[in-house]
C-alpha positions as CSV (number, residue, x, y, z in Angstrom):
1,X,43.2,32.8,-72.6
2,X,40.5,32.7,-70.0
3,X,41.1,31.5,-66.4
4,X,38.7,28.7,-67.0
5,X,40.6,27.5,-70.1
6,X,43.9,27.7,-68.2
7,X,42.4,25.8,-65.3
8,X,41.2,23.1,-67.7
9,X,44.6,22.8,-69.4
10,X,46.3,22.4,-66.1
11,X,43.9,19.7,-64.9
12,X,44.2,17.9,-68.2
13,X,48.0,18.0,-67.9
14,X,48.0,16.9,-64.2
15,X,44.7,16.1,-62.5
16,X,46.5,15.6,-59.1
17,X,47.1,19.4,-58.7
18,X,45.5,20.7,-55.5
19,X,43.2,23.8,-55.5
20,X,45.9,25.9,-53.9
21,X,48.4,25.0,-56.6
22,X,45.8,25.7,-59.3
23,X,45.0,29.0,-57.7
24,X,48.7,30.0,-57.8
25,X,49.0,29.0,-61.4
26,X,45.8,30.7,-62.6
27,X,45.6,33.9,-60.5
28,X,42.3,32.7,-59.1
29,X,41.5,32.3,-55.4
30,X,41.3,28.8,-54.0
31,X,37.5,29.4,-53.5
32,X,37.2,30.4,-57.2
33,X,39.1,27.3,-58.3
34,X,36.9,25.0,-56.2
35,X,33.7,26.7,-57.4
36,X,34.8,26.7,-61.1
37,X,35.9,23.0,-61.0
38,X,32.6,22.0,-59.3
39,X,30.6,23.9,-61.9
40,X,32.6,22.3,-64.8
41,X,32.0,18.9,-63.3
42,X,28.3,19.5,-62.9
43,X,28.0,20.8,-66.5
44,X,30.0,17.7,-67.8
45,X,32.8,19.8,-69.2
46,X,35.1,17.8,-66.9
47,X,34.0,14.2,-67.6
48,X,36.4,12.5,-65.1
49,X,39.9,12.1,-63.9
50,X,42.3,9.3,-64.6
51,X,45.9,8.1,-64.4
52,X,47.8,7.7,-67.7
53,X,49.5,4.3,-67.6
54,X,52.1,2.9,-69.9
55,X,50.7,-0.6,-70.0
56,X,53.7,-1.9,-72.0
57,X,55.8,-1.6,-68.8
58,X,53.5,-3.8,-66.8
59,X,52.8,-7.6,-66.9
60,X,49.3,-7.0,-68.4
61,X,48.8,-8.7,-71.7
62,X,46.8,-6.6,-74.1
63,X,46.5,-5.7,-77.7
64,X,45.0,-2.5,-79.1
65,X,43.6,-2.0,-82.6
66,X,42.3,0.9,-84.6
67,X,39.3,-0.2,-86.7
68,X,38.1,1.8,-89.7
69,X,34.4,1.3,-90.1
70,X,32.3,2.3,-93.2
71,X,28.6,2.6,-92.5
72,X,25.3,3.5,-94.1
73,X,23.9,6.5,-92.1
74,X,20.5,5.8,-90.5
75,X,17.5,7.9,-91.5
76,X,16.9,10.5,-88.9
77,X,19.9,9.4,-86.7
78,X,22.8,9.7,-89.1
79,X,25.7,7.9,-87.6
80,X,24.6,8.2,-84.0
81,X,22.6,5.0,-83.7
82,X,25.4,2.9,-85.2
83,X,28.0,4.6,-83.0
84,X,25.9,4.0,-79.9
85,X,25.6,0.3,-80.8
86,X,29.4,0.1,-81.1
87,X,30.4,2.0,-78.0
88,X,28.3,-0.1,-75.7
89,X,30.9,-3.0,-75.9
90,X,33.4,-3.2,-73.1
91,X,36.3,-3.8,-75.6
92,X,35.7,-0.4,-77.2
93,X,37.9,2.4,-75.8
94,X,36.8,5.2,-78.2
95,X,34.6,5.9,-81.2
96,X,35.1,8.9,-83.5
97,X,33.0,10.2,-86.5
98,X,35.6,10.9,-89.2
99,X,35.9,12.7,-92.5
100,X,37.7,11.0,-95.4
101,X,37.8,7.4,-96.5
102,X,35.8,5.9,-93.7
103,X,33.0,7.0,-91.3
104,X,33.9,5.8,-87.8
105,X,37.3,5.2,-86.1
106,X,37.0,2.7,-83.3
107,X,39.7,1.9,-80.8
108,X,39.5,-1.6,-79.3
109,X,41.5,-3.4,-76.6
110,X,41.6,-7.2,-76.2
111,X,43.9,-9.9,-74.7
112,X,45.0,-11.2,-78.0
113,X,44.8,-10.4,-81.7
114,X,42.4,-13.3,-82.0
115,X,40.1,-11.7,-79.4
116,X,40.0,-8.5,-81.5
117,X,39.4,-10.5,-84.7
118,X,36.5,-12.3,-83.1
119,X,35.1,-9.0,-81.8
120,X,35.1,-7.6,-85.4
121,X,33.7,-10.8,-86.9
122,X,31.0,-11.6,-84.4
123,X,30.0,-8.2,-82.9
124,X,31.1,-5.3,-85.1
125,X,30.7,-6.4,-88.7
126,X,27.1,-7.9,-88.2
127,X,25.7,-4.6,-86.9
128,X,23.1,-3.3,-89.3
129,X,24.4,-0.5,-91.5
130,X,28.1,-1.6,-91.2
131,X,29.4,-1.9,-94.8
132,X,33.1,-2.8,-94.1
133,X,35.9,-2.7,-91.5
134,X,39.7,-2.5,-91.7
135,X,41.6,-3.4,-88.6
136,X,45.0,-2.0,-87.8
137,X,46.9,-3.4,-84.8
138,X,49.0,-1.0,-82.6
139,X,52.5,-2.4,-82.5
140,X,54.1,0.3,-80.3
141,X,52.9,3.5,-78.6
142,X,55.3,6.5,-78.9
143,X,53.0,9.3,-77.8
144,X,49.5,9.3,-76.4
145,X,47.4,12.0,-74.7
146,X,50.3,14.4,-75.2
147,X,52.7,12.2,-73.3
148,X,55.8,10.5,-74.6
149,X,56.1,6.8,-73.9
């Protein structure tokens, strides 16, 4: 495993690690760590840093749904144009192109199940090329982003 890969794994696991800690864990110098991280950020390999929050332990009211979307690929753009139309909405957390029984997997967060149902009915389903949707509400999170909840 390369030093860069090790560095990325460490940052993904805990983005609060300081350059001196990362240097000790990778065998790189502090300057090498700082230069490598800066380069990875500039090349958009590192896209950002964030805290992983267990929202179920807060007073925030939110519902998450996984939506299976079947689409007709667009000539010249394949699935990209439809995916772009979908990921522009604030409610959308993620969009994945899938193999198997459906084309896109969309993760959506809303205040209520009704909010998500309205999102699907009024925004997602009417998009040109969307053939069908199937919405699955998340009832409980056990593990996410490699972390147990």
